[in-house]
Every structure is written in C-alpha cells, then in structure tokens.
C-alpha positions, 0 to 999 in steps of 0.5 A: 491479632488486632481483630482478636483484641477488638473482639476480646478486649473486655475479657483481656482487660479483666484478666490483666486486672486479675493478674495485677491483683494476684501478682501484687498479692504474692509479692506483698505477702512475702514482705508483710509476712516478715514484718508480722514476724513470720519465718520462712517455714511459716510463709511456706505453709501460707504460699503452699495454701494457694496451690492447694486451693488452685488445684481444688478449684480447677477440679470443682469449678466445672461442677459450679459452672454446670450448676449456676453458670459462668456469670454467677460463678465468676462474680461470686468467686471474684467477690470472695477474692476481693474480700479475702484481700482486705482480711489479710492485714486485719487478721495477721495470724498464720492459720488465718493467712493459710486459710485465706490463701487456700480460699484465694487459690480456689477462687482464682482458679475458678475465675481463670477457668471462666475467663479462659472458657470465654476466650476459647469460645470467642476464638475461631479455629483460625485465631485460637493460637493467636488468642492463646499467645495474646492471653499469655502476654496479658498475663505476663504484663499483669504480673510485671505491672503488679511489681511496679504497684508494690512501690507505690505505698507503705507495705506495712499499711493497708493501702496496697491490700485495698489496691489489690481488692479494688483491682479484682473488683474492677476486673469483672466489670468489663467482662460482665458488662460486655455483650459476649454470651456466656460459653457453654461448658464442655467437660472432657473425660481425662486419661488415667494417671497410669495411661499418661505415665505409660505414654510419656514417663518424662512428661509426667516426671518433668511436669511434677518437678516443674510444679515445685519450680513454679511454686517456688518462683510464684510463691516464695520469690518474695520471701527469698528477697525479704530474707535476703534483705532486698529493698522493696524496689529491688524485690519488685525488680527481682520478681519482674525479671523472672517473668520478663525472662519467661516472655523473652525466651518462650518463642526462641525455645518454641522455634527450637523445639520444632526442629530438634529432639525435645528431650535434648532441649529439655536437658539442655535448658535444665542443665543451663539453669542448674549451672547458672545457679551453681556458678552464681551461688557464691555471688548472690550478695550482688543485686546484678547477679540476682537479676541475671539469675532471675532472668535465666530462671524465668527464661528456662522454667516458663518455656519448659512448661510449654515444652513438656506439654508439647513433648507429651503430645508427641506420643498422644493421639490427637483425640487424647490430647485434650483429655490429657490436660487435666491429668497434667495439671493435676500432676503439676499441682501436686508438685506445686503444693509440695514445693513451698513446703520443702523450700521453706524447710530448707530456707529455715535450716540452711538460709535464704540461698537455699532458694537457688539450691532447691531450684538447682536440684529440681533442674538437675533431676529433670535433666538426669531423667531426660538423659535416662529416657533418651536411652529407653526409646528413640525420639519421633522424627522432627516432622512428626512432632506436635507444634509448640504452644506457649502457655503460662504455668498459672493457666488452668486446665481450660487454657491447657486444653485449649493449647492441646486442641490447637496442637491436635487440630494442627496434627490432624491438618498435617496428617491430612496434608501428608495423606493428600501428598501421598495420594497425589504422588500415587496418582502421578506415578499411576499416570506415569505408568499409564503413559509408559504403557501407552507409549510401549503399545504405540511402539509395538504397533509401529 
C-alpha cells in the first residue's frame, strides 16, 4: 500500500481535491436552492441533470481521449467544471442550474475516466486490488471532508462556490506536473443488454434500482436535510454519516460475500435497510435517529453496489467481465437519472420524509426480486464465486472495468490452481497405482 501511495500520490491528491469539490457542490446546491426559492421538485431536476451528464460523459469521453489524448481532455474538462461552479450563484435560475449540472456531470465523468485510467496504468497485476481500495478510501475521504468545508462560510454568499472552483482548479496541478506518462486508452467491446440480463437478471435489476438509491443519496440528501429544517452543521454531519457508514461496512460485507450465497446477502442487507427506515420513520424529528439511519443507508447501499457486481461476475466467463462493466454502468446510470425525478415528486406531494420511503421501496423491491431469483436457480458453490472488489458508486466504467479485470485475473488464477491440484492428484494416483503394480509383480515372483 505504501509503495502505491509513493508512486501515485499526485493522482490520489488530485482525486481527493476533485471529490472535495464535487461533494461540496452536492450539499451546497441543496441548501442554496432553498434560499433561491426552488422547491423539492425543481431541485430534483437540477440533481438529476448531474447523472444525465455523468452517463453521457462515461460514453463520450473515450472518443475525446482517442482524438486529443488524456492530458488535454483532463485539463479542458476540469477547467469547465471550475467555470461552472462560479456561474451557479451568478445565474440562480432553474433552467441554468439544470444545464450547469448536466455540464458538470459530463465533465466530472470525463476527469474520473482519465484519473482512473492513470491509476490502472500505474498499477501492476500484483497491486491493482490495493490501488483500487486506496482510490475508494480517497474518494470517501474527499466527500466527507467536503461536508466540513460547508461550515466554513455563509451558504448565501459566493465564498463556498469560489472554494469549490479553486479545489477543482488545484486538482489537476499535481497530476499534470507529475512525471507519469499518459496511459494508452483501451476500449472494450461491451456485451449487449439482453446478453447481460440473460446471464444475471438479479444483477441487472438490482444495479438499476441501486442507481435510484445512489442518486437519492448523492443528489437529494442535502435537499431532504434542508426541507427537514436541519442546520448547516447538522446537514454536513448527516451527509458525512452516509459515507462513513459505506466505508465501515465495505470490508465486512466483502468477507461475508465470499462465504455465503450472495443472493441471501443482498436480500438480508436490503431487508435490514428497509426495516430500519420503516421503524425509524415516526422518529425522524430526532437528529440522533437521522444519523443512525444515514449510517445504515450508507452501510448497506455502498457495499451492495460492489456485491451486485461480484454476484453478476459469478455467472460470467473471465474474458467477459470487463466487457460487462459498460452495460452495468449504463443500467445504473438510467436508474440514477430517474431516481431524483421520482423522489422530488414524492417529496413535493407527501413531504420531506418521502426521502426514506423512496429508499425503503427500492430496497424492498431488490429484496423481493432476490427472493424470487433464489427459486429459479441454484447458487454457485462458495469456492466457485468471483472475489469481491470494493468500489464506489460514483466510479466510472474505467474503475468498474479495473475491478472486473482484478476479479477475472483471480478467477483465472483459481482455475489454474485447481487444475494444477487435479493434475498433481492424478499424478499421485498414477504413481500409487504403479507402486502397487510393482509390488504385486514382486510378490508373484516370490
């Protein structure tokens, strides 16, 4: 881990600053939108715009990289983000904010693709898993750190928007001034949606519904907190608790996922999350209850993303895992675009606590479908499952593909080890048979 940090610290520092800028954006807009007179439904369009742009960026950035290279794409997109952040307070109109969020989502997807490509290229086969884990920790740290920054200035002024812009502007300085060579971009031909659904219906349905969960958390959590009347410090703690919960539960869930039927684990986690929200809904006026719910939501939603990808991999050949990543991200992106729109309408009609009702319903649907799928086919043996790789929901197809490549490499190694063991066992049996034949021959001679 230390060697990865030594070689990749400029990249990781840049990612940390990017995540702080992006995390601050999501929370600040939720508060500032209320001050500008935007209702929950209007803010849902604004928040959904980011995921629309992010999905478009993940698909078009490879074309830009192929045309002009990683460095130019990274610098251009980061500059556009920095400019867009300054325009939010200057042009406080819903249509403008939606357009800016689409632009920012597109650009963030692009810079993440570049950063993750650099990370992938800098890592070796032996260090890719650790590099991916370190990358996830840096992302989480950046989002949590952004919530602290929210308390440092008046949300009705310009200062925090300037801070966001400066963070993004500074983010590409350590990356572009490092002596790391720009990686060669490699495109992967994806599976069709039908092929992926036939391979893993639960994986496709769960990743779609999780898109709605993540967009609610990342886009609408601050809107909920504002509608609920939380102070700025309470809002920042509430949002940070979601990501702290995600970080704390990633690895315990990963350990369990390699030992039991992953469908049962998916069902158990979603049932726990849904029950927690159902029980706590009458008590959401208590800030302590809200923080507990935030930890549970983050602690279930973030690992569920990695778990769903790992479960889908269980039914893929190693050579198809990287190809599946693009389609998984596309399905997740469609869910993420729709999530804030549905949630915004619910909050407008039924009140702020619809935030938890929306998440409860999505969790319940995932759990119900997992139960149904358990009646349709048997689970693979625990020893035949693909390893769990922790990954953030905000990751682009590059990071997901990296996780898939790690899983594929481990699957190939397991298959080779099993084949070697079987060969060794067969050779030992043949040797034993030869010894017995020799002993029989000697006995007959006597």
